[in-house]
C-alpha positions in Angstrom: 9.0 6.8 -3.4 9.0 3.7 -5.1 5.8 1.5 -5.1 6.9 -2.4 -5.8 5.0 -5.2 -7.4 4.8 -6.5 -3.6 2.8 -3.2 -2.7 0.7 -3.2 -5.6 -0.4 -6.9 -4.8 -1.0 -5.9 -1.2 -3.4 -3.1 -2.1 -5.2 -5.3 -4.7 -5.6 -7.9 -1.9 -6.5 -5.3 0.4 -9.5 -4.1 -2.1 -10.9 -8.0 -1.8 -10.7 -8.1 1.9 -12.6 -4.7 2.1 -15.3 -5.8 -0.2 -15.7 -8.8 2.3 -15.2 -6.9 5.4 -17.4 -8.4 8.4 -17.6 -11.8 6.4 -15.9 -15.0 6.8 -12.3 -15.1 6.2 -11.1 -15.7 2.6 -8.8 -18.5 1.9 -5.3 -17.5 0.4 -5.9 -19.6 -2.6 -9.1 -17.6 -3.4 -7.5 -14.4 -2.8 -4.4 -15.3 -4.9 -6.9 -16.3 -8.0 -8.9 -13.3 -7.5 -6.0 -10.9 -7.7 -3.7 -12.8 -9.8 -1.0 -13.1 -7.5 1.2 -16.0 -7.2 0.2 -17.8 -4.1 3.7 -18.2 -2.5 4.4 -14.7 -2.9 1.0 -13.7 -1.6 1.8 -15.8 1.4 4.8 -13.4 2.3 2.6 -10.5 1.8 0.0 -11.5 4.2 2.4 -12.2 6.8 3.7 -8.6 6.3 0.1 -7.3 6.7 -0.7 -9.4 9.6 2.7 -8.3 11.3 1.6 -4.6 10.6 -1.8 -5.4 12.1 -3.7 -4.9 9.0 -4.9 -8.5 8.5 -5.7 -11.3 10.7 -5.7 -15.1 9.7 -7.6 -18.1 11.1 -6.3 -21.5 10.4 -8.6 -24.6 9.5 -11.1 -25.6 6.9 -13.1 -22.3 7.4 -9.9 -20.4 7.5 -8.5 -17.4 5.6 -7.6 -13.8 5.8 -9.9 -10.9 6.7 -8.9 -7.2 7.8 -8.0 -6.8 11.5 -9.2 -3.2 11.5 -12.1 -1.1 9.8 -11.2 -0.1 6.3 -11.6 3.4 7.3 -9.0 3.0 10.0 -6.1 1.6 7.5 -4.1 4.2 5.7 -1.9 3.9 2.7 1.1 5.1 4.7 0.6 2.1 7.0 0.7 -0.4 4.2 3.5 1.4 2.1 5.9 1.9 5.2 5.4 -1.6 6.3 6.4 -3.0 3.0 8.4 -0.3 1.1 10.1 1.1 4.1 10.7 5.2 3.6 8.0 7.2 1.8 11.1 9.3 0.9 12.4 9.6 -2.4 15.9 10.0 -1.0 17.0 8.8 2.3 18.3 12.0 3.7 14.9 13.4 3.6 13.4 10.4 5.5 12.4 11.2 9.0 12.1 7.4 10.0 14.8 5.9 7.9 17.2 8.7 7.7 20.8 8.5 6.2 23.3 10.8 5.9 23.8 11.7 2.2 27.1 12.6 0.4 26.4 16.3 0.2 29.0 18.6 1.9 26.5 20.6 3.5 22.9 19.2 3.6 21.3 22.4 4.7 22.1 23.9 1.7 21.5 21.3 -0.8 19.2 22.2 -3.6 18.1 18.5 -4.4 17.6 17.8 -1.0 15.5 20.8 -0.3 13.5 19.5 -3.4 13.3 16.1 -2.4 11.9 17.0 1.1 9.0 19.0 -0.7 8.3 15.7 -2.6 8.2 13.5 0.6 6.1 16.0 2.5 3.7 15.9 -0.3 3.6 12.1 -0.7 3.3 11.8 3.2 0.2 14.3 3.2 -1.5 12.3 0.6 -0.8 8.6 1.9 -1.4 9.6 5.6 -4.6 10.9 4.7 -5.9 8.5 2.5 -7.5 5.1 3.7 -8.0 1.7 2.0 -11.6 2.3 2.1 -11.3 5.6 0.1 -9.0 3.9 -2.3 -11.8 1.0 -2.9 -14.4 3.7 -3.3 -12.0 5.6 -6.0 -11.4 2.3 -7.7 -14.8 1.7 -8.0 -15.7 5.1 -9.5 -13.0 4.6 -12.0 -14.4 1.2 -13.1 -17.6 2.9 -14.0 -16.3 5.6 -16.0 -16.2 5.1 -19.7 -13.2 4.5 -21.5 -12.0 7.2 -24.1 -10.0 5.4 -26.8 -8.1 8.7 -27.8 -6.9 9.1 -24.2 -3.6 7.8 -23.9 0.1 8.5 -23.4 3.3 8.1 -25.4 
């Protein structure tokens, strides 16, 4: 599964909307500024999230965007699937976006077998994890001290 910049931006914007859940709508210009997302690109992202039923919009001077559901009701799977499509690393193991692969015998393909396990693990996590939980995790991580010797090459 590949998470594009579009999904990354969508999740960041959802963090902002979670922080303001129950309040007034946030103008798109403000969402773009707070999350360092190009406004034109954010318009597309918010339209995608709106068609998924994740956000709602209001026009006019007091307009903007807000969550259409409680943060506890929005799973990462809903967001990622709507923007990216399949959660599967290869299409021949996708339940919703299945495409026949080039293997002569799918049922005996070792690669497909492993990729199916990968897909199942990813699905198990993203269908369980909500936007509210992801925001809580982000807030916890912001409070942890940074270890200058903790890096990867």
